C-alpha positions as CSV (number, residue, x, y, z in Angstrom):
1,M,49.0,88.8,17.3
2,T,47.7,87.3,14.1
3,D,49.0,83.8,15.0
4,E,47.3,84.1,18.4
5,T,44.0,85.2,16.8
6,N,44.1,82.4,14.3
7,K,44.8,79.9,17.1
8,H,41.9,81.1,19.1
9,G,39.7,81.0,16.0
10,A,40.6,77.4,15.2
11,E,40.0,76.4,18.8
12,A,36.5,78.0,18.6
13,D,35.7,76.2,15.4
14,A,36.8,72.9,16.8
15,A,34.7,73.6,19.9
16,E,31.6,74.4,17.7
17,V,32.1,71.2,15.7
18,A,32.4,69.1,18.9
19,A,29.3,70.7,20.3
20,A,27.4,70.0,17.2
21,Y,28.5,66.3,17.3
22,A,27.5,66.1,20.9
23,E,24.1,67.6,20.3
24,A,23.5,65.3,17.4
25,A,24.5,62.3,19.5
26,A,22.2,63.5,22.3
27,E,19.3,63.7,19.9
28,Q,19.9,60.2,18.7
29,V,20.0,58.9,22.2
30,D,16.9,60.8,23.2
31,A,15.0,59.8,20.0
32,P,12.3,57.1,20.8
33,V,13.0,53.6,19.4
34,A,10.2,52.3,17.2
35,E,8.8,49.2,18.9
36,P,7.1,46.4,16.8
37,D,3.4,46.4,16.6
38,P,2.0,43.9,19.2
39,L,-1.0,43.1,16.9
40,E,1.4,42.2,14.0
41,L,3.5,40.1,16.4
42,A,0.3,38.3,17.5
43,R,-0.8,37.7,13.9
44,A,2.6,36.3,12.9
45,E,2.7,34.0,15.9
46,A,-0.9,32.8,15.2
47,A,0.0,32.1,11.6
48,D,3.1,30.1,12.7
49,L,1.0,28.1,15.2
50,R,-1.6,27.4,12.6
51,D,1.0,26.2,10.1
52,R,2.5,23.9,12.8
53,Y,-1.0,22.6,13.7
54,L,-1.9,21.8,10.1
55,R,1.4,20.0,9.6
56,L,0.9,18.0,12.7
57,A,-2.7,17.1,11.8
58,A,-1.5,15.9,8.4
59,E,1.2,13.8,9.9
60,M,-1.2,12.3,12.4
61,D,-3.7,11.5,9.7
62,N,-1.1,9.8,7.6
63,L,0.0,7.8,10.7
64,R,-3.5,6.8,11.4
65,R,-4.0,5.6,7.8
66,R,-0.7,3.6,7.8
67,T,-1.6,2.0,11.1
68,A,-5.1,1.0,9.9
69,R,-3.6,-0.4,6.7
70,D,-0.9,-2.3,8.6
71,V,-3.5,-3.8,11.0
72,K,-5.7,-4.8,8.1
73,D,-2.8,-6.4,6.3
74,A,-1.8,-8.2,9.4
75,K,-5.3,-9.6,9.9
76,S,-5.6,-10.5,6.2
77,Y,-2.2,-12.0,5.5
78,S,-0.9,-13.3,8.8
79,I,-2.3,-16.8,8.0
80,A,-1.0,-16.9,4.4
81,G,1.8,-19.3,5.1
82,F,-0.5,-21.6,7.2
83,A,-3.2,-21.4,4.4
84,R,-0.7,-22.3,1.8
85,D,0.4,-25.4,3.8
86,M,-3.3,-26.4,4.3
87,L,-3.8,-26.2,0.5
88,A,-1.1,-28.8,0.1
89,V,-3.0,-31.1,2.5
90,S,-6.3,-30.4,0.6
91,D,-4.6,-31.3,-2.7
92,N,-3.4,-34.6,-1.3
93,L,-7.0,-35.4,0.0
94,A,-8.3,-34.5,-3.5
95,R,-5.7,-36.7,-5.2
96,A,-6.6,-39.6,-2.9
97,L,-10.3,-39.3,-3.8
98,E,-9.5,-39.0,-7.5
99,A,-7.4,-42.2,-7.3
100,I,-10.4,-44.3,-6.2
101,P,-11.8,-46.1,-9.2
102,A,-15.5,-45.6,-9.9
103,E,-16.0,-49.4,-9.7
104,A,-14.5,-49.5,-6.2
105,R,-16.9,-46.8,-5.1
106,E,-19.8,-48.7,-6.5
107,A,-18.7,-52.1,-5.2
108,G,-17.3,-50.8,-1.9
109,D,-18.9,-51.9,1.4
110,A,-20.4,-49.5,3.9
111,G,-17.2,-49.0,5.8
112,F,-15.3,-48.1,2.6
113,N,-17.9,-45.6,1.5
114,A,-18.0,-44.1,5.0
115,L,-14.2,-43.6,4.7
116,I,-14.6,-41.8,1.4
117,E,-17.3,-39.6,2.7
118,G,-15.2,-38.7,5.7
119,V,-12.3,-37.7,3.5
120,E,-14.6,-35.6,1.3
121,M,-16.1,-33.9,4.4
122,T,-12.6,-33.2,5.7
123,E,-11.5,-31.5,2.5
124,R,-14.7,-29.4,2.3
125,A,-14.4,-28.3,5.9
126,M,-10.8,-27.3,5.5
127,L,-11.5,-25.2,2.4
128,S,-14.6,-23.7,4.1
129,A,-12.5,-22.7,7.1
130,L,-9.9,-21.0,4.9
131,E,-12.5,-19.2,3.0
132,R,-13.9,-17.7,6.2
133,H,-10.4,-16.2,6.7
134,G,-10.3,-14.5,3.3
135,M,-9.2,-17.2,0.9
136,Q,-11.0,-17.4,-2.4
137,K,-10.7,-20.0,-5.1
138,L,-9.8,-18.8,-8.7
139,D,-12.1,-20.1,-11.4
140,P,-10.3,-19.0,-14.6
141,I,-12.0,-21.3,-17.2
142,G,-12.9,-19.2,-20.2
143,Q,-10.8,-16.2,-19.0
144,R,-7.9,-14.6,-20.8
145,F,-4.6,-15.9,-19.4
146,D,-3.2,-13.5,-16.8
147,P,0.3,-14.2,-15.5
148,N,-0.6,-12.4,-12.3
149,F,-3.1,-15.1,-11.4
150,H,-2.3,-18.1,-13.7
151,Q,0.6,-20.3,-14.5
152,A,0.5,-21.8,-18.0
153,M,1.5,-25.5,-18.0
154,F,0.8,-26.3,-21.6
155,E,-1.1,-25.2,-24.8
156,V,-4.2,-26.8,-26.2
157,P,-4.9,-26.4,-30.0
158,N,-8.3,-24.8,-30.2
159,T,-9.5,-22.6,-33.0
160,E,-13.0,-21.9,-31.5
161,V,-11.8,-19.7,-28.7
162,P,-9.5,-16.6,-28.6
163,N,-5.8,-17.3,-28.3
164,N,-4.4,-17.5,-24.8
165,T,-7.8,-18.4,-23.2
166,V,-7.8,-20.7,-20.2
167,V,-9.4,-23.9,-21.3
168,Q,-8.2,-26.3,-18.6
169,V,-7.3,-26.1,-14.9
170,V,-4.7,-28.6,-13.7
171,Q,-4.5,-27.2,-10.1
172,A,-6.8,-24.7,-8.6
173,G,-5.4,-21.3,-7.6
174,Y,-6.3,-19.2,-4.6
175,T,-6.1,-15.6,-3.4
176,I,-6.1,-14.3,0.1
177,G,-7.3,-10.7,0.4
178,E,-5.9,-8.9,-2.6
179,R,-2.9,-11.1,-3.0
180,V,-2.3,-14.4,-4.9
181,L,-1.8,-17.2,-2.5
182,R,-1.2,-19.7,-5.2
183,P,-1.6,-19.2,-9.0
184,A,-3.9,-21.5,-10.9
185,M,-2.0,-24.0,-13.1
186,V,-3.7,-24.0,-16.4
187,G,-3.7,-25.0,-20.0
188,V,-4.3,-22.2,-22.6
189,S,-5.7,-22.3,-26.0
190,K,-3.6,-21.9,-29.1
191,G,-4.5,-21.3,-32.8
192,G,-7.7,-19.3,-32.3
193,P,-8.4,-15.6,-33.1
194,K,-6.3,-13.0,-31.3
195,A,-7.6,-12.2,-27.9
196,V,-9.0,-8.7,-27.2
197,V,-6.9,-7.0,-24.6
198,T,-8.9,-5.6,-21.7
199,E,-8.1,-4.3,-18.3
200,E,-10.5,-6.6,-16.5
201,T,-9.1,-8.5,-13.6
202,P,-9.9,-12.2,-13.4
203,E,-12.7,-12.9,-10.9
204,A,-11.7,-14.8,-7.8
């Protein structure tokens, strides 16, 4: 009798526990699931789109600047090789003119003088055409020697000007755009007072 009673009691307890679990599970299933706020979702999406837009705008702006710089460089420096070759021709014309003695110029006939004038006009026209395309002649006389623009060929003893001052130009230098097409070959002073260092760039 006692065992039978205990058995029925245990079964009743187990049934109650099972019922309690079933009720709790039913409550969890029936409980409403919290959905995300649509406004917050829209704000997050808008912030993400704005960030993407700003990044894309910055990339496009950088691309535009790079493209403009590349186009400018292409226009400015595409003829650099050709201009350098033309300078060599101009140098030869100048040497030919310098080789003519003054007496020959004075005693020359009309035909000879016309030939000289033709060579001079050709040299001037060539340099003028190159200048129209961005080439500029360096005039460094009196400037402090700058290895970025000048090539020192020799030193000239001179105590009246600061040391390392350009006092003679052997061959003219040229720039094209912001680049050196050909450095000026110069003679620099030696023995004078120490030059004052400045950040000035030699004028083209």
